[in-house]
TORKOLPA-392309 format. One record per atom (N, C-alpha, C, O): atom name; x, y, z. Coordinates in Angstrom, 2 decimals. Layout:
BEGIN
[CA, [X, Y, Z]]
...
//
This chain:
BEGIN
[N, [46.51, 28.60, -99.97]]
[CA, [45.74, 30.01, -99.15]]
[C, [44.43, 29.69, -98.18]]
[O, [43.47, 29.09, -98.66]]
[N, [44.43, 29.99, -97.19]]
[CA, [43.18, 29.72, -96.21]]
[C, [42.09, 30.71, -96.57]]
[O, [42.46, 31.70, -97.20]]
[N, [41.05, 30.63, -96.33]]
[CA, [40.04, 31.42, -96.45]]
[C, [40.03, 32.60, -95.98]]
[O, [39.83, 33.60, -96.68]]
[N, [40.25, 32.62, -94.68]]
[CA, [40.48, 34.05, -94.01]]
[C, [41.46, 35.00, -95.01]]
[O, [41.14, 36.13, -95.38]]
[N, [42.75, 34.30, -95.40]]
[CA, [43.98, 35.22, -96.08]]
[C, [42.90, 35.40, -97.27]]
[O, [42.62, 36.58, -97.48]]
[N, [42.32, 34.54, -98.00]]
[CA, [41.82, 34.90, -99.32]]
[C, [40.78, 36.24, -99.16]]
[O, [40.75, 37.17, -99.98]]
[N, [40.13, 36.17, -98.21]]
[CA, [39.12, 37.24, -97.76]]
[C, [39.83, 38.40, -97.53]]
[O, [39.58, 39.46, -98.11]]
[N, [40.84, 38.23, -96.61]]
[CA, [41.62, 39.28, -96.12]]
[C, [42.06, 40.16, -97.42]]
[O, [41.86, 41.37, -97.48]]
[N, [42.61, 39.49, -98.32]]
[CA, [43.25, 40.08, -99.52]]
[C, [42.01, 40.47, -100.05]]
[O, [41.95, 41.66, -99.72]]
[N, [41.11, 40.24, -100.61]]
[CA, [39.76, 40.75, -101.27]]
[C, [39.51, 42.08, -100.27]]
[O, [39.63, 43.18, -100.82]]
[N, [39.17, 42.05, -98.81]]
[CA, [38.59, 43.28, -98.39]]
[C, [39.87, 44.23, -98.16]]
[O, [39.59, 45.36, -97.75]]
[N, [41.41, 43.90, -98.38]]
[CA, [42.40, 45.28, -98.52]]
[C, [41.60, 46.15, -99.44]]
[O, [41.51, 47.37, -99.27]]
[N, [40.93, 45.38, -100.57]]
[CA, [40.78, 46.45, -101.52]]
[C, [39.37, 47.37, -101.49]]
[O, [38.83, 48.11, -102.32]]
[N, [39.06, 46.98, -100.15]]
[CA, [37.67, 48.03, -99.77]]
[C, [38.05, 49.33, -99.89]]
[O, [39.18, 49.69, -99.57]]
[N, [37.00, 50.28, -100.45]]
[CA, [37.28, 51.69, -100.47]]
[C, [37.24, 52.31, -99.08]]
[O, [37.89, 53.31, -98.81]]
[N, [36.25, 51.53, -97.96]]
[CA, [36.34, 52.08, -96.75]]
[C, [37.49, 52.18, -96.08]]
[O, [38.19, 51.17, -96.16]]
[N, [37.94, 53.08, -95.43]]
[CA, [39.36, 52.95, -94.60]]
[C, [40.43, 53.40, -95.65]]
[O, [41.58, 53.23, -95.24]]
[N, [40.35, 53.79, -96.58]]
[CA, [41.39, 54.52, -97.61]]
[C, [42.01, 55.49, -96.89]]
[O, [43.23, 55.64, -96.98]]
[N, [41.26, 56.25, -96.11]]
[CA, [42.14, 57.30, -95.20]]
[C, [42.57, 56.98, -93.72]]
[O, [42.90, 57.82, -92.88]]
[N, [42.51, 55.73, -93.57]]
[CA, [43.09, 55.27, -92.23]]
[C, [44.51, 54.70, -92.42]]
[O, [44.79, 54.15, -93.48]]
[N, [45.41, 54.82, -91.42]]
[CA, [46.62, 54.25, -91.77]]
[C, [46.45, 52.94, -92.10]]
[O, [45.35, 52.47, -91.81]]
[N, [47.35, 52.14, -92.69]]
[CA, [47.55, 51.06, -93.35]]
[C, [47.40, 49.95, -92.28]]
[O, [46.75, 48.96, -92.62]]
[N, [47.94, 50.00, -90.97]]
[CA, [48.06, 49.24, -89.60]]
[C, [46.44, 49.32, -89.32]]
[O, [45.81, 48.26, -89.32]]
[N, [45.79, 50.47, -89.10]]
[CA, [44.53, 50.53, -88.51]]
[C, [43.54, 49.61, -89.70]]
[O, [42.74, 48.74, -89.37]]
[N, [43.74, 49.92, -90.70]]
[CA, [42.87, 49.34, -91.79]]
[C, [42.89, 47.75, -91.57]]
[O, [41.91, 47.01, -91.55]]
[N, [44.27, 47.39, -91.41]]
[CA, [44.02, 46.07, -91.29]]
[C, [44.03, 45.55, -90.20]]
[O, [44.37, 44.36, -90.19]]
[N, [43.64, 46.28, -88.71]]
[CA, [42.89, 45.87, -87.77]]
[C, [41.61, 45.86, -87.90]]
[O, [40.93, 44.96, -87.40]]
[N, [41.14, 46.75, -88.51]]
[CA, [39.57, 46.86, -89.02]]
[C, [39.24, 45.26, -89.76]]
[O, [38.39, 44.46, -89.38]]
[N, [39.93, 45.13, -90.60]]
[CA, [39.58, 43.91, -91.49]]
[C, [39.96, 42.79, -90.34]]
[O, [39.09, 41.97, -90.05]]
[N, [40.89, 42.76, -89.86]]
[CA, [40.87, 41.44, -88.74]]
[C, [39.67, 41.24, -87.86]]
[O, [39.17, 40.17, -87.51]]
[N, [39.30, 42.52, -87.57]]
[CA, [38.14, 42.21, -86.63]]
[C, [36.82, 41.79, -87.67]]
[O, [36.03, 40.96, -87.20]]
[N, [36.62, 42.17, -88.66]]
[CA, [35.61, 41.60, -89.68]]
[C, [35.92, 40.08, -89.75]]
[O, [35.01, 39.30, -89.46]]
[N, [37.22, 39.58, -90.14]]
[CA, [37.07, 38.39, -90.43]]
[C, [36.77, 37.68, -89.29]]
[O, [36.09, 36.66, -89.39]]
[N, [37.25, 38.13, -88.01]]
[CA, [37.13, 37.45, -86.66]]
[C, [35.73, 37.28, -86.40]]
[O, [35.40, 36.19, -85.93]]
[N, [34.74, 38.24, -86.63]]
[CA, [33.31, 38.21, -86.26]]
[C, [32.36, 37.92, -87.21]]
[O, [31.18, 37.76, -86.89]]
[N, [32.73, 37.86, -88.29]]
[CA, [32.10, 37.80, -89.63]]
[C, [31.57, 36.21, -90.13]]
[O, [32.27, 35.32, -89.65]]
[N, [30.69, 35.85, -90.81]]
[CA, [30.31, 34.75, -91.15]]
[C, [30.08, 34.87, -92.80]]
[O, [29.27, 35.60, -93.39]]
[N, [30.95, 34.02, -93.30]]
[CA, [30.78, 33.61, -94.82]]
[C, [29.58, 33.24, -95.11]]
[O, [29.04, 32.37, -94.43]]
[N, [28.98, 33.76, -96.09]]
[CA, [27.53, 33.28, -96.99]]
[C, [27.78, 33.39, -98.45]]
[O, [28.49, 34.28, -98.92]]
[N, [27.11, 32.32, -99.28]]
[CA, [27.14, 32.53, -100.51]]
[C, [25.45, 32.69, -100.84]]
[O, [24.73, 31.73, -100.57]]
[N, [24.95, 33.72, -101.32]]
[CA, [23.78, 33.83, -101.50]]
[C, [23.32, 34.02, -103.11]]
[O, [24.00, 34.63, -103.94]]
[N, [22.23, 33.48, -103.31]]
[CA, [21.51, 33.53, -104.79]]
[C, [21.18, 34.86, -105.08]]
[O, [21.09, 35.79, -104.28]]
[N, [20.93, 34.85, -106.75]]
[CA, [20.33, 35.96, -107.35]]
[C, [18.84, 36.43, -106.76]]
[O, [17.89, 35.66, -106.69]]
[N, [18.81, 37.64, -106.40]]
[CA, [17.61, 38.07, -106.08]]
[C, [17.31, 38.06, -104.54]]
[O, [16.20, 38.27, -104.06]]
[N, [18.37, 37.82, -103.88]]
[CA, [18.32, 37.52, -102.33]]
[C, [18.42, 39.18, -101.72]]
[O, [19.24, 40.01, -102.12]]
[N, [17.50, 39.38, -100.81]]
[CA, [17.39, 40.68, -100.35]]
[C, [18.35, 40.65, -99.08]]
[O, [18.10, 39.73, -98.29]]
[N, [19.33, 41.43, -98.77]]
[CA, [20.09, 41.64, -97.98]]
[C, [19.67, 42.75, -97.10]]
[O, [19.63, 42.48, -95.90]]
[N, [19.34, 43.93, -97.47]]
[CA, [18.91, 44.83, -96.83]]
[C, [17.60, 45.25, -97.08]]
[O, [17.30, 45.21, -98.28]]
[N, [16.60, 45.70, -96.19]]
[CA, [15.24, 45.99, -96.80]]
[C, [15.22, 47.50, -96.21]]
[O, [15.65, 47.85, -95.11]]
[N, [14.65, 48.23, -97.11]]
[CA, [14.31, 49.83, -96.91]]
[C, [13.54, 49.97, -95.77]]
[O, [12.61, 49.16, -95.71]]
[N, [13.65, 50.85, -94.72]]
[CA, [12.80, 51.23, -93.68]]
[C, [12.93, 50.19, -92.54]]
[O, [12.36, 50.55, -91.51]]
[N, [13.59, 48.86, -92.46]]
[CA, [13.95, 48.07, -91.41]]
[C, [14.58, 48.67, -90.51]]
[O, [15.61, 49.31, -90.70]]
[N, [14.03, 48.52, -89.45]]
[CA, [14.62, 48.92, -88.09]]
[C, [15.36, 48.02, -86.85]]
[O, [16.04, 48.30, -85.86]]
[N, [14.88, 46.85, -87.43]]
[CA, [15.09, 45.61, -86.40]]
[C, [16.38, 45.32, -86.51]]
[O, [17.11, 45.39, -85.52]]
[N, [16.84, 44.99, -87.65]]
[CA, [18.35, 44.19, -87.95]]
[C, [19.77, 45.15, -87.70]]
[O, [19.89, 46.32, -88.06]]
[N, [20.58, 44.49, -87.13]]
[CA, [21.82, 45.11, -86.81]]
[C, [23.10, 44.49, -87.55]]
[O, [24.26, 44.70, -87.21]]
[N, [22.75, 43.78, -88.50]]
[CA, [23.80, 43.37, -89.58]]
[C, [24.21, 44.23, -90.52]]
[O, [23.44, 44.97, -91.15]]
[N, [25.49, 44.18, -90.68]]
[CA, [26.28, 44.79, -91.92]]
[C, [27.01, 43.69, -92.49]]
[O, [27.17, 42.61, -91.92]]
[N, [27.47, 44.03, -93.72]]
[CA, [28.02, 42.97, -94.66]]
[C, [29.20, 43.49, -95.27]]
[O, [29.19, 44.67, -95.62]]
[N, [30.21, 42.80, -95.44]]
[CA, [31.28, 43.21, -96.72]]
[C, [31.09, 41.90, -97.90]]
[O, [31.19, 40.69, -97.74]]
[N, [30.79, 42.71, -99.09]]
[CA, [30.37, 42.22, -100.11]]
[C, [31.89, 41.78, -100.63]]
[O, [32.76, 42.61, -100.93]]
[N, [32.03, 40.65, -100.68]]
[CA, [33.36, 39.88, -100.91]]
[C, [33.65, 39.68, -102.73]]
[O, [34.69, 39.99, -103.33]]
[N, [32.42, 39.08, -103.32]]
[CA, [32.45, 38.81, -104.68]]
[C, [30.97, 39.17, -105.41]]
[O, [29.93, 39.25, -104.75]]
[N, [31.04, 39.35, -106.67]]
[CA, [29.67, 39.76, -107.22]]
[C, [29.12, 41.05, -106.99]]
[O, [29.81, 41.85, -106.37]]
[N, [27.83, 41.43, -107.43]]
[CA, [27.29, 42.85, -107.13]]
[C, [25.94, 42.94, -106.66]]
[O, [25.17, 41.98, -106.60]]
[N, [25.69, 44.01, -106.36]]
[CA, [24.21, 44.24, -105.61]]
[C, [23.65, 45.33, -106.31]]
[O, [24.37, 46.16, -106.86]]
[N, [22.17, 45.38, -106.34]]
[CA, [21.55, 46.67, -106.76]]
[C, [20.88, 47.27, -105.53]]
[O, [20.01, 46.69, -104.88]]
[N, [21.42, 48.61, -105.22]]
[CA, [20.91, 49.53, -104.22]]
[C, [19.73, 50.35, -104.87]]
[O, [19.79, 51.02, -105.91]]
[N, [18.63, 50.14, -104.04]]
[CA, [17.57, 50.71, -104.53]]
[C, [16.74, 51.52, -103.17]]
[O, [15.85, 51.19, -102.38]]
[N, [17.67, 52.93, -103.43]]
[CA, [17.18, 54.00, -102.31]]
[C, [15.61, 54.48, -102.45]]
[O, [14.92, 54.21, -103.44]]
[N, [15.10, 55.28, -101.24]]
[CA, [13.86, 55.65, -101.78]]
[C, [13.85, 56.69, -102.75]]
[O, [13.12, 56.55, -103.74]]
[N, [14.55, 57.72, -102.62]]
[CA, [14.28, 58.69, -103.24]]
[C, [15.87, 59.13, -104.43]]
[O, [16.31, 60.25, -104.69]]
[N, [16.24, 58.13, -104.79]]
[CA, [17.46, 58.47, -105.48]]
[C, [17.39, 57.19, -106.75]]
[O, [16.60, 56.28, -106.48]]
[N, [18.08, 57.06, -108.00]]
[CA, [18.23, 56.17, -108.66]]
[C, [18.89, 54.87, -108.33]]
[O, [19.87, 54.88, -107.59]]
[N, [18.49, 53.92, -108.74]]
[CA, [19.22, 52.61, -108.43]]
[C, [20.39, 52.47, -108.69]]
[O, [20.88, 53.00, -109.69]]
[N, [21.04, 51.76, -107.91]]
[CA, [22.87, 51.93, -108.03]]
[C, [23.34, 50.59, -108.44]]
[O, [22.40, 49.80, -108.32]]
[N, [24.26, 50.10, -108.83]]
[CA, [25.15, 48.76, -109.19]]
[C, [26.06, 49.08, -108.16]]
[O, [26.65, 50.15, -108.01]]
[N, [26.15, 47.87, -107.33]]
[CA, [27.56, 48.22, -106.35]]
[C, [28.18, 46.80, -106.60]]
[O, [27.53, 45.76, -106.55]]
[N, [29.55, 46.91, -106.86]]
[CA, [30.40, 45.90, -106.80]]
[C, [31.57, 45.32, -105.80]]
[O, [32.13, 46.18, -105.13]]
[N, [31.90, 44.32, -105.67]]
[CA, [32.57, 43.93, -104.72]]
[C, [33.96, 44.32, -104.87]]
[O, [34.41, 44.35, -106.02]]
[N, [34.86, 44.69, -103.69]]
[CA, [34.46, 44.46, -102.59]]
[C, [33.87, 46.05, -101.83]]
[O, [34.22, 47.21, -102.07]]
[N, [33.11, 45.63, -101.10]]
[CA, [32.37, 47.03, -100.72]]
[C, [31.76, 46.58, -99.03]]
[O, [31.32, 45.44, -98.83]]
[N, [31.80, 47.35, -98.20]]
[CA, [30.90, 47.69, -97.05]]
[C, [29.43, 47.94, -97.39]]
[O, [29.04, 48.91, -98.04]]
[N, [28.79, 47.17, -96.98]]
[CA, [27.03, 47.54, -96.95]]
[C, [26.22, 47.47, -95.53]]
[O, [26.43, 46.65, -94.64]]
[N, [25.20, 48.57, -95.53]]
[CA, [24.67, 48.50, -93.97]]
[C, [25.04, 49.16, -93.15]]
[O, [24.58, 49.07, -92.02]]
[N, [26.16, 50.16, -93.53]]
[CA, [26.65, 51.31, -92.33]]
[C, [25.88, 52.39, -92.33]]
[O, [25.80, 53.06, -91.29]]
[N, [25.20, 52.75, -93.44]]
[CA, [24.39, 54.27, -93.18]]
[C, [23.20, 53.95, -91.95]]
[O, [22.89, 54.92, -91.25]]
[N, [22.68, 52.90, -91.75]]
[CA, [21.73, 52.59, -90.27]]
[C, [22.36, 53.02, -89.42]]
[O, [21.88, 53.84, -88.64]]
[N, [23.79, 52.51, -89.33]]
[CA, [24.26, 52.85, -87.86]]
[C, [24.24, 54.45, -87.31]]
[O, [24.01, 54.86, -86.17]]
[N, [24.56, 55.20, -88.56]]
[CA, [24.63, 56.78, -88.27]]
[C, [23.25, 57.62, -88.55]]
[O, [23.11, 58.82, -88.32]]
[N, [22.48, 56.95, -88.97]]
[CA, [21.03, 57.36, -89.30]]
[C, [20.09, 58.21, -88.43]]
[O, [19.79, 57.69, -87.36]]
[N, [19.67, 59.20, -88.64]]
[CA, [18.60, 59.48, -87.36]]
[C, [17.63, 59.02, -87.14]]
[O, [17.23, 58.90, -85.99]]
[N, [16.87, 58.56, -88.32]]
[CA, [16.07, 57.66, -88.28]]
[C, [16.19, 56.35, -87.57]]
[O, [15.23, 55.74, -87.11]]
[N, [17.61, 55.92, -87.51]]
[CA, [17.64, 54.35, -87.15]]
[C, [16.90, 53.35, -87.85]]
[O, [16.45, 52.43, -87.17]]
[N, [16.66, 53.37, -89.18]]
[CA, [16.42, 52.40, -90.12]]
[C, [17.15, 52.67, -91.59]]
[O, [17.75, 53.63, -92.09]]
[N, [16.78, 51.24, -92.08]]
[CA, [17.77, 51.40, -93.64]]
[C, [17.26, 52.27, -94.31]]
[O, [16.10, 52.64, -94.10]]
[N, [18.13, 52.85, -95.42]]
[CA, [17.95, 54.00, -96.10]]
[C, [17.94, 53.37, -97.67]]
[O, [17.92, 54.15, -98.63]]
[N, [17.95, 52.02, -97.85]]
[CA, [17.98, 51.53, -99.06]]
[C, [17.48, 49.96, -98.97]]
[O, [17.67, 49.33, -97.93]]
[N, [16.87, 49.40, -100.04]]
[CA, [16.80, 48.03, -100.41]]
[C, [17.91, 47.56, -101.23]]
[O, [18.24, 48.03, -102.32]]
[N, [18.60, 46.38, -100.49]]
[CA, [19.91, 46.08, -101.66]]
[C, [19.67, 44.40, -101.51]]
[O, [19.55, 43.64, -100.55]]
[N, [19.68, 44.26, -103.13]]
[CA, [19.46, 42.96, -103.57]]
[C, [20.53, 42.21, -104.46]]
[O, [21.03, 42.84, -105.38]]
[N, [20.83, 41.19, -104.28]]
[CA, [22.21, 40.43, -104.86]]
[C, [21.67, 40.44, -106.20]]
[O, [20.54, 40.02, -106.42]]
[N, [22.44, 40.90, -107.13]]
[CA, [22.41, 40.85, -108.64]]
[C, [22.73, 39.47, -109.28]]
[O, [22.19, 39.07, -110.31]]
[N, [23.46, 38.93, -108.73]]
[CA, [23.74, 37.62, -109.14]]
[C, [24.14, 36.91, -107.94]]
[O, [23.95, 37.36, -106.81]]
[N, [24.78, 35.61, -108.22]]
[CA, [25.18, 34.84, -106.86]]
[C, [26.38, 35.72, -106.37]]
[O, [27.23, 36.21, -107.12]]
[N, [26.34, 35.85, -104.95]]
[CA, [27.53, 36.84, -104.27]]
[C, [28.00, 36.22, -103.04]]
[O, [27.33, 35.45, -102.35]]
[N, [29.12, 36.58, -102.81]]
[CA, [29.77, 36.07, -101.48]]
[C, [29.89, 37.11, -100.74]]
[O, [30.41, 38.11, -101.23]]
[N, [29.45, 37.10, -99.41]]
[CA, [29.45, 38.23, -98.54]]
[C, [29.95, 37.62, -97.09]]
[O, [30.00, 36.41, -96.85]]
[N, [30.32, 38.68, -96.15]]
[CA, [30.87, 38.32, -94.74]]
[C, [29.74, 39.04, -93.98]]
[O, [29.74, 40.27, -94.00]]
[N, [28.88, 38.45, -93.37]]
[CA, [27.52, 39.08, -92.52]]
[C, [28.27, 38.94, -90.90]]
[O, [28.66, 37.91, -90.36]]
[N, [28.31, 40.34, -90.38]]
[CA, [28.64, 40.46, -88.96]]
[C, [27.34, 41.45, -88.50]]
[O, [26.51, 41.98, -89.23]]
[N, [27.46, 41.51, -86.84]]
[CA, [26.65, 42.38, -86.18]]
[C, [27.42, 43.61, -85.66]]
[O, [28.41, 43.59, -84.93]]
[N, [26.73, 44.76, -86.23]]
[CA, [27.32, 45.82, -85.95]]
[C, [27.80, 46.16, -84.40]]
[O, [28.75, 46.90, -84.11]]
[N, [27.04, 45.54, -83.56]]
[CA, [26.98, 45.92, -82.05]]
[C, [28.42, 44.96, -81.56]]
[O, [29.16, 45.23, -80.62]]
[N, [28.52, 43.90, -82.42]]
[CA, [29.60, 43.02, -82.06]]
[C, [30.85, 43.84, -82.78]]
[O, [31.90, 43.86, -82.15]]
[N, [30.81, 44.35, -83.76]]
[CA, [31.69, 45.21, -84.47]]
[C, [32.39, 46.10, -83.54]]
[O, [33.61, 46.17, -83.46]]
[N, [31.55, 46.79, -82.83]]
[CA, [31.54, 48.33, -82.10]]
[C, [32.20, 47.72, -80.59]]
[O, [32.84, 48.44, -79.82]]
[N, [31.94, 46.36, -80.36]]
[CA, [32.56, 45.91, -78.99]]
[C, [34.04, 45.45, -79.18]]
[O, [34.89, 45.57, -78.29]]
[N, [34.30, 44.91, -80.45]]
[CA, [35.66, 44.70, -80.71]]
[C, [36.34, 46.02, -80.81]]
[O, [37.24, 46.28, -80.02]]
[N, [36.03, 46.74, -81.59]]
[CA, [36.87, 48.11, -81.59]]
[C, [37.19, 48.50, -80.37]]
[O, [38.38, 48.76, -80.18]]
[N, [36.20, 48.65, -79.17]]
[CA, [36.52, 49.08, -78.06]]
[C, [37.78, 48.59, -77.41]]
[O, [38.67, 49.30, -76.94]]
[N, [37.71, 46.73, -77.48]]
[CA, [38.37, 45.74, -76.84]]
[C, [39.83, 46.00, -77.65]]
[O, [40.88, 46.05, -77.02]]
[N, [39.78, 46.14, -78.90]]
[CA, [41.23, 46.00, -79.54]]
[C, [41.81, 47.34, -79.84]]
[O, [42.99, 47.28, -80.18]]
[N, [41.27, 48.59, -79.79]]
[CA, [41.59, 49.61, -80.25]]
[C, [41.69, 50.75, -79.03]]
[O, [40.75, 50.79, -78.23]]
[N, [42.82, 51.69, -78.88]]
[CA, [42.95, 52.68, -78.34]]
[C, [41.51, 53.87, -78.53]]
[O, [41.05, 54.02, -79.65]]
[N, [41.05, 54.48, -77.58]]
[CA, [40.12, 55.45, -77.96]]
[C, [40.27, 56.36, -79.23]]
[O, [39.36, 56.65, -80.00]]
[N, [41.56, 56.74, -79.29]]
[CA, [41.79, 57.77, -80.48]]
[C, [41.77, 56.83, -81.89]]
[O, [41.48, 57.40, -82.94]]
[N, [42.03, 55.63, -81.91]]
[CA, [41.70, 54.74, -83.24]]
[C, [40.20, 54.39, -83.09]]
[O, [39.50, 54.32, -84.10]]
[N, [39.78, 54.19, -82.02]]
[CA, [38.16, 53.88, -82.40]]
[C, [37.54, 55.47, -82.80]]
[O, [36.94, 55.55, -83.87]]
[N, [37.63, 56.20, -82.30]]
[CA, [37.34, 57.52, -83.10]]
[C, [37.62, 57.71, -84.58]]
[O, [36.78, 58.29, -85.26]]
[N, [38.77, 57.26, -85.14]]
[CA, [39.28, 57.64, -86.38]]
[C, [38.32, 56.44, -87.36]]
[O, [37.90, 56.68, -88.49]]
[N, [38.12, 55.27, -86.68]]
[CA, [37.58, 54.22, -87.60]]
[C, [35.94, 54.69, -87.45]]
[O, [35.16, 54.46, -88.38]]
[N, [35.54, 55.29, -86.33]]
[CA, [34.13, 55.75, -86.51]]
[C, [33.52, 57.06, -87.19]]
[O, [32.36, 57.34, -87.48]]
[N, [34.83, 57.83, -87.37]]
[CA, [34.74, 58.89, -88.38]]
[C, [34.89, 58.54, -89.61]]
[O, [34.11, 59.07, -90.40]]
[N, [35.83, 57.65, -90.11]]
[CA, [35.74, 56.97, -91.33]]
[C, [34.59, 56.25, -91.97]]
[O, [34.40, 56.18, -93.18]]
[N, [33.73, 55.65, -90.86]]
[CA, [32.67, 55.06, -91.36]]
[C, [31.45, 55.98, -91.57]]
[O, [30.60, 55.73, -92.42]]
[N, [31.40, 57.06, -90.74]]
[CA, [30.58, 58.37, -91.08]]
[C, [30.58, 58.66, -92.43]]
[O, [29.63, 58.67, -93.22]]
[N, [32.19, 58.98, -92.70]]
[CA, [32.21, 59.68, -93.95]]
[C, [31.77, 58.67, -95.01]]
[O, [30.92, 58.96, -95.85]]
[N, [32.38, 57.48, -94.96]]
[CA, [31.91, 56.45, -96.04]]
[C, [30.51, 56.36, -96.23]]
[O, [30.02, 56.35, -97.36]]
[N, [29.68, 56.29, -94.93]]
[CA, [28.22, 56.26, -95.45]]
[C, [27.58, 57.46, -96.01]]
[O, [26.68, 57.37, -96.85]]
[N, [27.98, 58.52, -95.59]]
[CA, [27.25, 59.66, -96.45]]
[C, [28.03, 60.22, -97.79]]
[O, [27.68, 61.24, -98.38]]
[N, [29.07, 59.46, -98.16]]
[CA, [29.53, 59.66, -99.19]]
[C, [29.17, 59.21, -100.74]]
[O, [29.60, 59.55, -101.84]]
[N, [28.08, 58.17, -100.23]]
[CA, [27.51, 57.28, -101.24]]
[C, [26.26, 57.77, -101.68]]
[O, [25.62, 57.16, -102.54]]
//
């Protein structure tokens, strides 16, 4: 089994995209695999920092768990597989709304949101692009 196949299998379990048709969710996974870079990070590594306006990366948490420390809510433990870093894309403040810290050793797929959006425009029809964007917005604000 190749690494992309293994990651693709893990990513098929993402709750993001559950409302998308299977074929469209698979296209989104293919885009993330094409543009993402696998990294293994140690315990305590900060993936996202509350208030950050500069970074443009997102993550797919492939294995392990992270602590999400929002400014005005309880700390939450989030387990793989999950999408991280999407809320900044739709925030009126254009900044990170939580600090995210590796709970132990984690495997992630790091990607740039600009590149993800470019690939959506390149690979998908406009109606499919809107469907993915709407799904991302719903996902970002449902957590």
